[in-house]
C-alpha positions, 0 to 999 in steps of 0.5 A, spaced: 500 500 500 502 506 498 505 511 504 500 516 502 502 523 505 498 524 511 497 527 518 493 524 523 493 529 529 489 535 531 492 542 531 490 545 537 493 552 540 499 551 536 500 544 537 499 537 533 496 533 538 492 526 539 485 526 540 483 525 547 484 518 549 488 517 543 481 516 539 482 515 532 478 512 526 479 509 519 480 513 513 477 509 507 479 510 499 472 510 496 475 507 489 477 501 493 474 501 499 481 499 503 483 503 509 489 508 507 490 510 514 487 513 520 485 520 523 484 523 530 477 522 532 476 529 536 471 529 542 467 534 546 473 536 550 478 537 544 472 542 541 472 546 548 480 546 548 480 549 540 475 554 542 478 556 548 485 557 544 481 561 538 478 566 543 484 567 547 488 568 540 483 573 538 482 577 545 490 577 547 494 577 541 495 583 536 493 578 530 487 582 528 490 588 528 497 586 524 495 586 517 502 584 515 503 578 519 496 575 516 499 576 509 505 573 510 502 567 513 498 566 508 503 567 503 507 562 507 502 557 507 501 558 499 508 556 498 508 550 503 502 547 499 505 549 492 512 545 494 508 539 496 503 539 490 505 532 487 504 528 494 498 532 496 495 530 489 496 523 491 493 523 498 487 527 495 485 522 490 486 516 495 482 520 500 476 524 496 476 519 490 476 525 485 479 524 478 486 526 477 484 531 472 480 535 476 485 536 482 489 541 477 483 545 477 478 546 483 481 540 487 487 543 489 491 547 484 486 553 484 484 554 491 492 553 493 493 559 488 487 563 491 491 564 498 496 569 494 489 573 492 487 573 499 494 576 502 494 581 496 486 583 498 487 584 505 493 589 504 490 593 498 483 593 502 481 600 505 480 598 512 478 605 514 473 610 510 472 617 511 465 620 511 466 627 511 464 632 516 457 634 519 453 637 525 448 632 526 442 634 531 445 641 533 451 638 535 458 641 533 461 639 527 465 632 527 469 628 523 466 621 521 469 615 519 468 608 519 473 602 521 472 595 519 475 590 524 474 582 524 468 579 527 472 574 532 472 567 533 469 563 527 467 556 527 468 553 519 465 547 518 466 544 511 463 538 506 467 533 503 466 534 496 472 539 495 475 539 501 481 543 500 477 548 496 472 549 502 477 549 507 482 554 504 477 558 502 473 559 509 480 559 513 483 564 508 478 569 508 477 569 515 484 569 517 485 575 512 480 579 515 483 578 522 479 572 525 481 566 529 478 560 526 476 553 529 476 548 522 472 542 523 472 538 516 468 533 514 469 526 517 470 522 510 476 527 508 480 528 515 487 528 512 485 535 508 483 538 514 489 535 518 494 537 513 492 544 513 493 544 520 500 541 519 502 546 514 500 552 518 504 549 524 510 547 520 511 552 515 508 559 517 509 564 523 502 564 525 501 565 533 498 559 537 491 558 537 489 563 531 488 556 527 485 550 530 484 544 525 479 538 528 476 532 525 471 527 528 468 521 525 461 524 528 458 530 524 454 531 530 460 534 534 460 540 530 453 542 533 458 544 539 461 549 535 455 552 533 452 553 540 458 555 544 458 563 546 465 564 545 464 563 537 462 569 534 460 566 527 459 560 524 461 559 516 458 552 514 458 549 507 453 542 507 446 540 506 440 545 507 437 541 513 444 542 517 444 549 515 437 550 518 439 546 524 445 551 525 440 557 524 436 554 529 441 553 535 445 559 533 438 564 534 439 565 541 446 568 541 444 572 535 450 569 532 453 571 525 452 565 520 454 564 513 451 558 509 453 555 503 448 550 501 445 545 496 443 547 489 439 544 483 441 548 478 438 549 471 441 549 464 436 552 459 437 551 451 433 556 448 429 554 442 434 559 437 440 555 439 442 550 433 443 543 435 440 542 441 439 535 442 447 534 441 448 540 446 443 537 451 447 530 451 454 533 451 452 538 457 448 533 460 453 528 461 457 534 465 454 532 471 458 526 471 464 530 473 467 528 480 461 523 480 456 529 480 458 531 487 458 539 486 453 544 489 453 548 483 452 542 478 447 543 472 443 538 474 437 540 470 437 540 462 431 544 459 430 543 452 424 545 447 418 540 448 419 539 440 426 536 441 425 533 447 425 525 445 431 527 440 435 530 446 433 524 450 436 519 445 443 524 445 443 524 453 443 517 454 448 516 449 453 521 452 452 518 459 454 511 456 460 514 453 462 517 460 469 514 462 467 511 469 473 508 474 480 509 477 480 516 479 488 516 478 487 515 470 487 521 466 481 519 462 477 518 468 471 523 468 467 520 474 470 516 480 466 514 486 462 517 490 466 519 496 463 514 501 458 508 502 453 512 505 453 517 499 452 512 494 447 509 498 443 515 498 444 517 491 441 510 489 435 511 494 433 517 490 434 514 483 429 509 486 424 514 489 425 518 482 423 511 478 417 510 483 415 517 482 414 516 475 420 519 471 422 516 465 429 512 466 433 513 460 440 510 462 443 507 469 440 507 475 444 502 479 452 500 480 456 499 475 457 492 473 465 493 471 466 496 478 466 490 483 469 495 489 468 502 490 462 506 491 460 507 484 454 509 481 452 508 474 451 515 470 444 516 470 439 520 466 431 521 466 426 525 463 421 528 468 416 533 469 418 539 473 415 538 479 417 531 480 422 528 485 428 527 480 427 535 478 426 537 485 431 533 489 439 535 490 442 528 488 449 530 489 451 524 484 451 523 477 444 523 475 441 528 470 434 530 469 431 532 462 425 537 462 421 539 456 418 547 456 413 550 451 416 557 450 421 562 453 416 564 459 415 556 461 423 555 461 424 561 466 418 558 470 421 551 470 428 554 472 425 558 478 421 552 480 426 550 485 427 551 493 434 552 491 437 558 487 445 557 487 447 557 480 444 556 473 446 557 465 443 559 459 445 557 451 442 562 446 444 564 439 441 571 441 446 574 446 441 580 448 436 575 449 440 570 453 442 576 458 435 578 459 433 571 461 439 570 465 437 576 469 430 573 471 433 566 474 433 567 481 440 564 482 446 567 485 451 565 479 449 564 472 453 562 466 451 565 459 453 562 453 459 558 456 462 564 460 465 561 467 464 565 473 468 561 478 474 565 481 476 568 488 474 575 486 467 573 484 462 572 490 459 565 490 452 563 494 445 562 493 438 565 493 432 561 497 434 554 500 441 555 497 444 559 503 445 566 506 451 570 505 457 570 500 464 567 499 469 570 495 470 577 493 469 583 497 462 581 499 465 574 501 470 578 505 465 583 508 462 577 511 468 576 516 468 583 518 464 588 523 463 595 521 464 601 527 462 608 526 466 613 529 466 621 530 470 626 533 470 634 534 473 638 528 478 643 531 
């Protein structure tokens, strides 16, 4: 067995430590179902120590006020990741099941490169804003200004689908703002979280307690972070159900909450587009990338009803040609689901969709040529807009083809979702494409293939897709408080 690049210890208060009682749990390769190592299995007392360390680091050090130190630490972290990319890539593929080609983008390389952007951003950011002078309420003339400062201790709770991207994005922006952080990673991908702690500890000048990295076999232990009054903000990426629970438990504390949740995004192929069936097949099969485990995946394809049957044929053919298998193979498009639980959830939803009356075009089970690993066949349906298949987020390689009558009907169907994270439109008339895109209630929209992804672009959703934004100036402001000040003139 390969000796994967790993870290098994928690980072708490500047020390790499075992979990209380030395507890560990197994880390499983989702492509082979083999145990590749273990990770620290944190307990309640570990969470408590991490929160105390972050609180002390925020209250008793100059971290929140030392912009140059924060920028230097982020650049040091970037350099440490950059120097270890090959080893990280091998470990990431084994732990996450992500196809190797995707690691060169959002899997590893893109989020690592974004660390330099966070450092540059905080150095250029206008922390003070002058408002001019005034004499309000009959008082004497005063100079007024705003100062922005860190919100405090942040509990960052992340998902397993793109763990480096999620961890580095939350931690990077929060630290750039001057916050201190307790990062709790997903149980299924612990090394991505613990390696971040290791790199901070061994390669940066970050003070003890500023960043603490926690892993546990139990998702529920994260609720301790959300309830603790010493935590000022919760930044969460994951399911909508868990996001609602976080809002419930943080409400008594009036605690800052940022939520990046689910999606059921629609791609509209407008009726003036040439070659709609072929495009429906090609675009529809893209849901198989990384096994459909992306919240912004375009998992509803909308086509004119007159071209629905031919589009269904092309989609089934495209799905049949998707390369499923070993994520280390550069030709692989679709690897395994990240865990047995996630595989079983996707299969259960497929069965529910069939029982609900959706027409299964292809797939629907486990690939016969993959006896091991948490694989699901590339699957496609033709469904009605209100069906289970069209409304539920599968988070798997499952596509849904829907027919529409006209432009207004397409807009109605695209907006007929409890989610509002992303979407896309392909149209021969660019002005028409822009007009329709503006009417879709989502946080991001792709127009004729234009890609919005980047550290400078705010990402987040409407409705059940979340609260707040990540990335860009809007995402940075999530981690800041605004203080208004005034003093007499003269």
